[in-house]
C-alpha positions in Angstrom: -43.9 -10.2 45.3 -42.1 -8.1 47.9 -44.8 -8.3 50.7 -44.5 -12.1 50.5 -41.8 -14.6 48.9 -42.2 -15.5 45.3 -42.2 -19.2 46.8 -45.0 -18.2 49.4 -47.1 -16.6 46.0 -46.5 -19.5 43.9 -47.7 -21.6 46.8 -50.7 -19.0 47.0 -51.8 -19.6 43.6 -52.0 -23.2 44.2 -53.4 -22.8 47.8 -56.2 -20.5 46.4 -56.9 -22.6 43.4 -57.6 -25.1 45.5 -59.5 -23.8 47.9 -61.8 -22.0 45.1 -62.1 -25.3 43.3 -62.9 -27.1 46.8 -65.8 -24.2 47.8 -67.4 -24.4 44.6 -68.0 -28.2 44.7 -69.2 -28.4 48.5 -70.4 -24.9 48.6 -68.1 -23.5 51.4 -64.3 -23.9 52.4 -62.8 -21.3 50.9 -61.4 -19.7 54.3 -61.1 -23.0 56.1 -58.6 -24.4 53.2 -56.8 -21.0 52.6 -56.3 -19.6 55.6 -54.1 -22.5 57.0 -52.4 -23.5 54.1 -51.1 -20.1 53.8 -50.4 -19.6 56.9 -48.0 -22.1 56.6 -45.9 -20.4 54.4 -46.4 -17.0 56.3 -47.9 -16.1 59.7 -52.0 -16.1 60.1 -52.3 -12.4 59.6 -50.6 -12.2 56.2 -52.5 -15.2 55.2 -56.1 -13.1 56.0 -54.8 -10.1 54.5 -53.7 -12.2 51.1 -56.9 -14.3 51.3 -59.4 -11.7 51.6 -60.3 -10.3 48.5 -60.3 -14.0 47.3 -62.5 -14.8 49.8 -65.3 -12.5 49.4 -65.1 -12.8 45.4 -65.8 -16.6 46.0 -68.5 -15.8 48.6 -70.1 -13.6 46.0 -69.6 -16.3 43.3 -71.5 -18.7 45.6 -73.9 -16.4 46.4 -74.8 -15.8 43.5 -75.2 -19.3 42.6 -77.6 -20.2 45.1 -81.4 -19.3 45.1 -81.2 -19.4 48.8 -79.8 -16.5 49.9 -82.8 -14.4 49.9 -84.6 -17.1 52.5 -81.5 -16.4 54.4 -81.3 -12.5 54.4 -85.3 -12.6 55.6 -85.0 -15.2 58.0 -81.8 -14.8 59.5 -81.3 -10.9 58.7 -79.5 -10.3 62.9 -76.9 -12.7 62.3 -74.8 -11.7 59.6 -75.4 -7.9 60.6 -74.0 -9.2 64.1 -71.2 -11.0 62.6 -69.7 -7.5 60.9 -69.7 -6.4 64.3 -67.9 -9.4 65.5 -64.9 -9.2 62.4 -64.5 -6.0 63.3 -63.9 -6.8 66.7 -61.3 -9.8 66.1 -59.6 -7.9 63.2 -59.1 -5.1 66.1 -57.9 -8.0 68.4 -55.3 -9.6 65.5 -53.9 -6.3 64.4 -52.9 -4.9 68.2 -51.0 -8.7 69.0 -48.7 -11.2 68.0 -50.4 -13.3 65.4 -48.1 -16.6 65.9 -50.3 -17.8 69.1 -53.1 -17.3 66.2 -51.5 -20.9 64.4 -52.3 -22.9 67.3 -55.7 -21.3 67.7 -56.5 -22.2 63.8 -55.7 -25.7 64.3 -57.9 -26.0 67.0 -60.7 -24.4 65.6 -60.0 -27.0 62.6 -60.2 -29.9 64.8 -63.3 -28.3 66.5 -65.3 -28.0 63.3 -64.0 -31.3 62.2 -65.4 -33.3 65.4 -69.0 -30.7 65.0 -69.5 -31.4 61.4 -69.0 -35.3 62.4 -71.8 -34.8 64.9 -74.1 -33.9 61.8 -74.8 -37.3 61.6 -76.1 -38.2 65.3 -79.9 -37.0 64.8 -79.3 -35.2 67.4 -82.7 -33.0 67.9 -83.5 -29.3 68.2 -82.9 -27.5 71.0 -82.7 -23.7 70.5 -85.8 -21.6 68.6 -83.8 -19.2 66.2 -84.5 -16.4 68.4 -83.5 -12.9 67.8 -80.9 -13.0 70.5 -79.5 -16.2 69.8 -79.0 -15.1 66.3 -76.5 -11.6 67.5 -75.0 -14.0 69.9 -73.9 -16.5 67.3 -73.0 -14.0 64.7 -70.9 -12.0 67.3 -69.2 -15.5 68.3 -68.6 -16.5 64.6 -67.2 -12.6 63.6 -64.9 -12.6 66.2 -63.7 -16.0 65.1 -63.8 -14.8 61.4 -61.2 -11.5 62.8 -59.2 -13.7 64.3 -58.1 -16.7 62.1 -60.6 -16.4 59.3 -62.9 -19.5 60.2 -66.1 -19.0 61.5 -67.9 -22.6 61.2 -67.7 -24.2 64.5 -70.0 -21.7 65.6 -72.4 -22.1 62.4 -72.4 -25.6 62.6 -73.7 -25.6 66.4 -76.4 -22.9 65.3 -77.6 -24.9 62.8 -77.3 -28.1 64.9 -79.4 -26.4 68.0 -81.6 -24.8 66.2 -82.7 -27.5 63.4 -82.2 -25.5 60.5 -83.1 -27.1 57.3 -80.2 -28.5 55.2 -81.0 -26.6 51.9 -80.4 -23.4 54.2 -76.8 -23.9 55.7 -74.5 -23.6 52.7 -76.7 -20.2 51.6 -76.0 -19.3 55.5 -72.7 -20.0 55.8 -71.6 -18.1 52.6 -73.7 -15.2 53.5 -72.0 -14.7 57.1 -68.8 -15.1 55.8 -68.9 -12.6 53.4 -69.9 -9.6 55.8 -67.7 -11.2 58.1 -65.3 -10.1 55.4 -66.7 -6.9 54.3 -66.2 -5.9 58.5 -62.7 -7.2 58.4 -62.1 -5.1 55.4 -63.1 -2.2 57.0 -61.4 -2.7 59.9 -58.1 -3.1 58.0 -58.9 0.1 56.3 -59.4 2.0 59.2 -56.2 0.9 61.0 -54.2 1.7 58.0 -53.2 -1.8 58.1 -54.2 -2.2 54.3 -51.0 -2.8 52.5 -51.7 -1.5 48.6 -49.1 -4.0 47.0 -50.8 -6.8 49.1 -54.2 -6.1 47.3 -52.7 -5.9 44.0 -50.4 -9.0 44.6 -54.6 -10.4 45.4 -55.6 -9.6 42.0 -54.8 -12.6 40.0 -55.4 -15.1 43.5 -59.4 -13.6 42.9 -58.9 -14.3 39.2 -57.6 -17.9 39.5 -59.9 -18.5 42.7 -62.7 -17.3 40.3 -62.1 -19.5 37.7 -61.6 -22.7 40.2 -64.5 -21.9 41.9 -66.6 -22.0 38.7 -64.8 -25.5 37.8 -66.3 -26.6 41.5 -69.8 -25.5 41.1 -69.7 -27.6 37.5 -68.9 -30.6 39.8 -70.9 -29.7 42.5 -74.2 -29.7 39.9 -73.4 -32.6 38.2 -71.5 -35.3 41.0 -72.3 -36.6 44.2 -69.5 -34.6 46.6 -69.6 -37.0 49.4 -66.3 -38.2 48.2 -64.8 -34.7 48.0 -66.7 -33.6 51.4 -64.5 -37.0 53.1 -61.1 -35.9 51.2 -61.9 -32.5 52.5 -61.8 -33.6 56.0 -58.8 -35.8 55.7 -56.8 -33.1 54.5 -57.9 -30.3 56.8 -56.7 -33.2 60.1 -53.8 -33.0 58.0 -53.3 -29.1 57.9 -54.4 -28.7 61.4 -51.2 -31.4 62.7 -48.9 -29.3 60.6 -50.3 -26.0 62.2 -49.3 -27.7 65.7 -45.8 -29.3 64.9 -44.9 -25.8 63.4 -46.5 -23.9 66.0 -44.1 -25.6 68.6 -41.3 -26.3 66.6 -41.0 -22.3 66.2 
């Protein structure tokens, strides 16, 4: 495809199909799966650019299939708007620094996500009230991580744990914040002249594949207990994060 090798692009097609299906089945997870897998074949910056449009499309599709997104905007509106600012800042950092160390950071973020996700079943009592300053702080931090490594789930999980957020709202919170973080990232890339037209054209088939896989995943989520898929995702993420660490130190 010019900007990426043919082998990497074929891998990207399979990657977005897998990520889209998982996102549809679980209600979240597209960038968590797509970014590290694409980073194995390219680098973190290219992985973020290549997955940008498929991520936006998958989040829009997921939001439209969820009836809670309006309630999320009404209750937690400071967080997604702060997320836009954070993602712009994070994107500016990655545009001006060597992206290779972020491969290791991405692995660490994934492991943190997995550990925090395990804590969700421990029965921890909420300790914070979801005040506006707290929402702004969480949104800025989540957006910064989204801009750097395309992953913000650890911050959102901590926020949901400590504020006692209703489980029915969590998926919508994830998707709304991820969508707006991608908007901020897209604006930052465009303002810096980092948008590669060839790469965006190459991403169009990835969007179509991701949306088709997302639709299939949503059908699975509506008809099947997704506990087993969540367990498989966690094991896959452990393997991916381990591969990223090995690849980083192996050069």
